[in-house]
LUMVEXGU-864074 format. One record per atom (N, C-alpha, C): residue number from 1; residue in one letter; atom name; x, y, z. Coordinates in nm, 3 decimals, always signed. Example, Ala and Ser with C-alpha at 12.3 -4.5 7.8 and 13.67 -1.06 7.14 Angstrom:
BEGIN
1|A|N|+1.319|-0.569|+0.780 $
1|A|CA|+1.230|-0.450|+0.780 $
1|A|C|+1.320|-0.330|+0.780 $
2|S|N|+1.285|-0.225|+0.708 $
2|S|CA|+1.367|-0.106|+0.714 $
2|S|C|+1.290|+0.003|+0.787 $
***
This chain:
BEGIN
1|X|N|+0.086|-0.117|+0.000 $
1|X|CA|+0.000|+0.000|+0.000 $
1|X|C|+0.091|+0.123|+0.000 $
2|X|N|+0.066|+0.212|-0.092 $
2|X|CA|+0.149|+0.332|-0.107 $
2|X|C|+0.063|+0.457|-0.101 $
3|X|N|+0.098|+0.548|-0.011 $
3|X|CA|+0.031|+0.678|+0.003 $
3|X|C|+0.080|+0.768|-0.110 $
4|X|N|-0.012|+0.810|-0.195 $
4|X|CA|+0.027|+0.901|-0.304 $
4|X|C|-0.034|+1.039|-0.286 $
5|X|N|-0.075|+1.071|-0.164 $
5|X|CA|-0.137|+1.202|-0.139 $
5|X|C|-0.036|+1.313|-0.162 $
6|X|N|-0.086|+1.433|-0.180 $
6|X|CA|-0.001|+1.548|-0.209 $
6|X|C|+0.106|+1.572|-0.106 $
7|X|N|+0.079|+1.537|+0.019 $
7|X|CA|+0.179|+1.557|+0.125 $
7|X|C|+0.300|+1.467|+0.108 $
8|X|N|+0.291|+1.368|+0.021 $
8|X|CA|+0.403|+1.277|-0.005 $
8|X|C|+0.493|+1.329|-0.118 $
9|X|N|+0.464|+1.447|-0.170 $
9|X|CA|+0.540|+1.501|-0.281 $
9|X|C|+0.689|+1.510|-0.253 $
10|X|N|+0.768|+1.501|-0.359 $
10|X|CA|+0.913|+1.514|-0.347 $
10|X|C|+0.980|+1.388|-0.297 $
11|X|N|+1.081|+1.407|-0.212 $
11|X|CA|+1.163|+1.295|-0.166 $
11|X|C|+1.084|+1.186|-0.092 $
12|X|N|+0.985|+1.221|-0.008 $
12|X|CA|+0.912|+1.113|+0.059 $
12|X|C|+0.848|+1.014|-0.039 $
13|X|N|+0.792|+1.065|-0.146 $
13|X|CA|+0.730|+0.975|-0.244 $
13|X|C|+0.835|+0.895|-0.319 $
14|X|N|+0.944|+0.959|-0.356 $
14|X|CA|+1.053|+0.888|-0.426 $
14|X|C|+1.103|+0.773|-0.340 $
15|X|N|+1.125|+0.798|-0.212 $
15|X|CA|+1.174|+0.693|-0.123 $
15|X|C|+1.070|+0.582|-0.104 $
16|X|N|+0.943|+0.620|-0.091 $
16|X|CA|+0.839|+0.520|-0.075 $
16|X|C|+0.827|+0.433|-0.200 $
17|X|N|+0.835|+0.494|-0.316 $
17|X|CA|+0.828|+0.419|-0.441 $
17|X|C|+0.948|+0.323|-0.452 $
18|X|N|+1.067|+0.371|-0.415 $
18|X|CA|+1.185|+0.285|-0.417 $
18|X|C|+1.168|+0.165|-0.323 $
19|X|N|+1.106|+0.188|-0.208 $
19|X|CA|+1.082|+0.078|-0.114 $
19|X|C|+0.991|-0.027|-0.175 $
20|X|N|+0.887|+0.017|-0.246 $
20|X|CA|+0.798|-0.078|-0.313 $
20|X|C|+0.874|-0.154|-0.421 $
21|X|N|+0.954|-0.083|-0.499 $
21|X|CA|+1.032|-0.148|-0.605 $
21|X|C|+1.126|-0.253|-0.547 $
22|X|N|+1.192|-0.221|-0.438 $
22|X|CA|+1.285|-0.316|-0.376 $
22|X|C|+1.211|-0.435|-0.316 $
23|X|N|+1.097|-0.409|-0.257 $
23|X|CA|+1.018|-0.520|-0.201 $
23|X|C|+0.975|-0.615|-0.311 $
24|X|N|+0.929|-0.562|-0.423 $
24|X|CA|+0.888|-0.647|-0.535 $
24|X|C|+1.006|-0.727|-0.589 $
25|X|N|+1.123|-0.667|-0.592 $
25|X|CA|+1.242|-0.735|-0.645 $
25|X|C|+1.283|-0.854|-0.558 $
26|X|N|+1.246|-0.852|-0.432 $
26|X|CA|+1.286|-0.959|-0.341 $
26|X|C|+1.189|-1.076|-0.338 $
27|X|N|+1.077|-1.063|-0.407 $
27|X|CA|+0.978|-1.170|-0.406 $
27|X|C|+1.021|-1.286|-0.495 $
28|X|N|+0.976|-1.404|-0.459 $
28|X|CA|+0.999|-1.525|-0.538 $
28|X|C|+0.873|-1.557|-0.617 $
29|X|N|+0.883|-1.629|-0.727 $
29|X|CA|+0.766|-1.659|-0.810 $
29|X|C|+0.652|-1.728|-0.735 $
30|X|N|+0.682|-1.799|-0.628 $
30|X|CA|+0.576|-1.866|-0.553 $
30|X|C|+0.510|-1.773|-0.449 $
31|X|N|+0.568|-1.653|-0.428 $
31|X|CA|+0.509|-1.553|-0.337 $
31|X|C|+0.388|-1.488|-0.403 $
32|X|N|+0.307|-1.423|-0.324 $
32|X|CA|+0.193|-1.346|-0.374 $
32|X|C|+0.209|-1.201|-0.329 $
33|X|N|+0.155|-1.109|-0.407 $
33|X|CA|+0.157|-0.968|-0.369 $
33|X|C|+0.036|-0.899|-0.429 $
34|X|N|+0.006|-0.782|-0.376 $
34|X|CA|-0.093|-0.690|-0.431 $
34|X|C|-0.032|-0.551|-0.418 $
35|X|N|-0.074|-0.460|-0.504 $
35|X|CA|-0.021|-0.323|-0.497 $
35|X|C|-0.138|-0.226|-0.504 $
36|X|N|-0.152|-0.148|-0.397 $
36|X|CA|-0.262|-0.052|-0.384 $
36|X|C|-0.203|+0.085|-0.356 $
37|X|N|-0.258|+0.187|-0.422 $
37|X|CA|-0.217|+0.325|-0.396 $
37|X|C|-0.341|+0.403|-0.354 $
38|X|N|-0.319|+0.506|-0.271 $
38|X|CA|-0.433|+0.583|-0.224 $
38|X|C|-0.399|+0.729|-0.202 $
39|X|N|-0.500|+0.810|-0.216 $
39|X|CA|-0.504|+0.948|-0.172 $
39|X|C|-0.648|+0.967|-0.127 $
40|X|N|-0.725|+1.053|-0.190 $
40|X|CA|-0.868|+1.060|-0.157 $
40|X|C|-0.943|+0.949|-0.230 $
41|X|N|-0.874|+0.877|-0.314 $
41|X|CA|-0.927|+0.761|-0.385 $
41|X|C|-0.831|+0.644|-0.364 $
42|X|N|-0.883|+0.524|-0.379 $
42|X|CA|-0.802|+0.404|-0.368 $
42|X|C|-0.800|+0.335|-0.504 $
43|X|N|-0.682|+0.300|-0.553 $
43|X|CA|-0.668|+0.229|-0.679 $
43|X|C|-0.583|+0.104|-0.659 $
44|X|N|-0.630|-0.005|-0.716 $
44|X|CA|-0.556|-0.130|-0.711 $
44|X|C|-0.473|-0.139|-0.839 $
45|X|N|-0.342|-0.130|-0.825 $
45|X|CA|-0.254|-0.140|-0.942 $
45|X|C|-0.229|-0.285|-0.979 $
46|X|N|-0.229|-0.372|-0.878 $
46|X|CA|-0.213|-0.516|-0.901 $
46|X|C|-0.294|-0.589|-0.795 $
47|X|N|-0.395|-0.661|-0.839 $
47|X|CA|-0.473|-0.742|-0.747 $
47|X|C|-0.385|-0.858|-0.701 $
48|X|N|-0.420|-0.920|-0.592 $
48|X|CA|-0.340|-1.028|-0.538 $
48|X|C|-0.308|-1.132|-0.646 $
49|X|N|-0.179|-1.155|-0.665 $
49|X|CA|-0.133|-1.245|-0.770 $
49|X|C|+0.001|-1.306|-0.732 $
50|X|N|+0.038|-1.412|-0.802 $
50|X|CA|+0.171|-1.470|-0.782 $
50|X|C|+0.275|-1.372|-0.833 $
51|X|N|+0.390|-1.374|-0.771 $
51|X|CA|+0.497|-1.279|-0.802 $
51|X|C|+0.584|-1.329|-0.917 $
52|X|N|+0.521|-1.362|-1.027 $
52|X|CA|+0.598|-1.403|-1.144 $
52|X|C|+0.674|-1.282|-1.198 $
53|X|N|+0.778|-1.306|-1.276 $
53|X|CA|+0.850|-1.191|-1.334 $
53|X|C|+0.756|-1.099|-1.414 $
54|X|N|+0.663|-1.156|-1.487 $
54|X|CA|+0.571|-1.074|-1.565 $
54|X|C|+0.478|-0.991|-1.479 $
55|X|N|+0.428|-1.050|-1.371 $
55|X|CA|+0.338|-0.977|-1.282 $
55|X|C|+0.412|-0.864|-1.210 $
56|X|N|+0.534|-0.891|-1.169 $
56|X|CA|+0.613|-0.787|-1.103 $
56|X|C|+0.646|-0.675|-1.201 $
57|X|N|+0.680|-0.709|-1.324 $
57|X|CA|+0.711|-0.607|-1.425 $
57|X|C|+0.588|-0.522|-1.455 $
58|X|N|+0.472|-0.584|-1.465 $
58|X|CA|+0.348|-0.510|-1.492 $
58|X|C|+0.316|-0.415|-1.377 $
59|X|N|+0.335|-0.460|-1.254 $
59|X|CA|+0.310|-0.375|-1.138 $
59|X|C|+0.406|-0.256|-1.137 $
60|X|N|+0.532|-0.280|-1.168 $
60|X|CA|+0.630|-0.171|-1.172 $
60|X|C|+0.598|-0.071|-1.283 $
61|X|N|+0.549|-0.120|-1.394 $
61|X|CA|+0.509|-0.031|-1.505 $
61|X|C|+0.394|+0.059|-1.461 $
62|X|N|+0.295|+0.002|-1.395 $
62|X|CA|+0.183|+0.082|-1.346 $
62|X|C|+0.229|+0.181|-1.240 $
63|X|N|+0.317|+0.136|-1.152 $
63|X|CA|+0.368|+0.222|-1.046 $
63|X|C|+0.444|+0.342|-1.103 $
64|X|N|+0.510|+0.324|-1.214 $
64|X|CA|+0.586|+0.433|-1.276 $
64|X|C|+0.499|+0.551|-1.316 $
65|X|N|+0.369|+0.527|-1.331 $
65|X|CA|+0.276|+0.632|-1.373 $
65|X|C|+0.203|+0.696|-1.255 $
66|X|N|+0.238|+0.658|-1.134 $
66|X|CA|+0.173|+0.711|-1.014 $
66|X|C|+0.256|+0.826|-0.961 $
67|X|N|+0.186|+0.938|-0.931 $
67|X|CA|+0.251|+1.057|-0.876 $
67|X|C|+0.165|+1.112|-0.763 $
68|X|N|+0.225|+1.185|-0.671 $
68|X|CA|+0.148|+1.243|-0.562 $
68|X|C|+0.039|+1.335|-0.615 $
69|X|N|-0.075|+1.331|-0.545 $
69|X|CA|-0.188|+1.417|-0.583 $
69|X|C|-0.289|+1.416|-0.468 $
70|X|N|-0.383|+1.505|-0.470 $
70|X|CA|-0.496|+1.503|-0.379 $
70|X|C|-0.460|+1.501|-0.232 $
71|X|N|-0.558|+1.461|-0.153 $
71|X|CA|-0.544|+1.454|-0.008 $
71|X|C|-0.562|+1.311|+0.038 $
72|X|N|-0.581|+1.295|+0.168 $
72|X|CA|-0.599|+1.161|+0.222 $
72|X|C|-0.733|+1.147|+0.292 $
73|X|N|-0.833|+1.218|+0.246 $
73|X|CA|-0.967|+1.210|+0.306 $
73|X|C|-1.036|+1.084|+0.255 $
74|X|N|-1.009|+0.972|+0.320 $
74|X|CA|-1.067|+0.845|+0.277 $
74|X|C|-1.207|+0.824|+0.332 $
75|X|N|-1.253|+0.915|+0.418 $
75|X|CA|-1.387|+0.901|+0.473 $
75|X|C|-1.489|+0.931|+0.366 $
***
């Protein structure tokens, strides 16, 4: 789960994205993962799936298009 709210702009978001990238790189094909980003909206970039090289690459591609925006009013 990655916070993409506007308050994450700049270095905090860069570091958080790098943490997600590194976590995905450490998974084995038999592992499972999901990738969710949120601000005032919640988006599922990757539903729970096996961590195959293709699934991890697709998640990273989607993550590359995520940037800080909005707020965190999830209510």
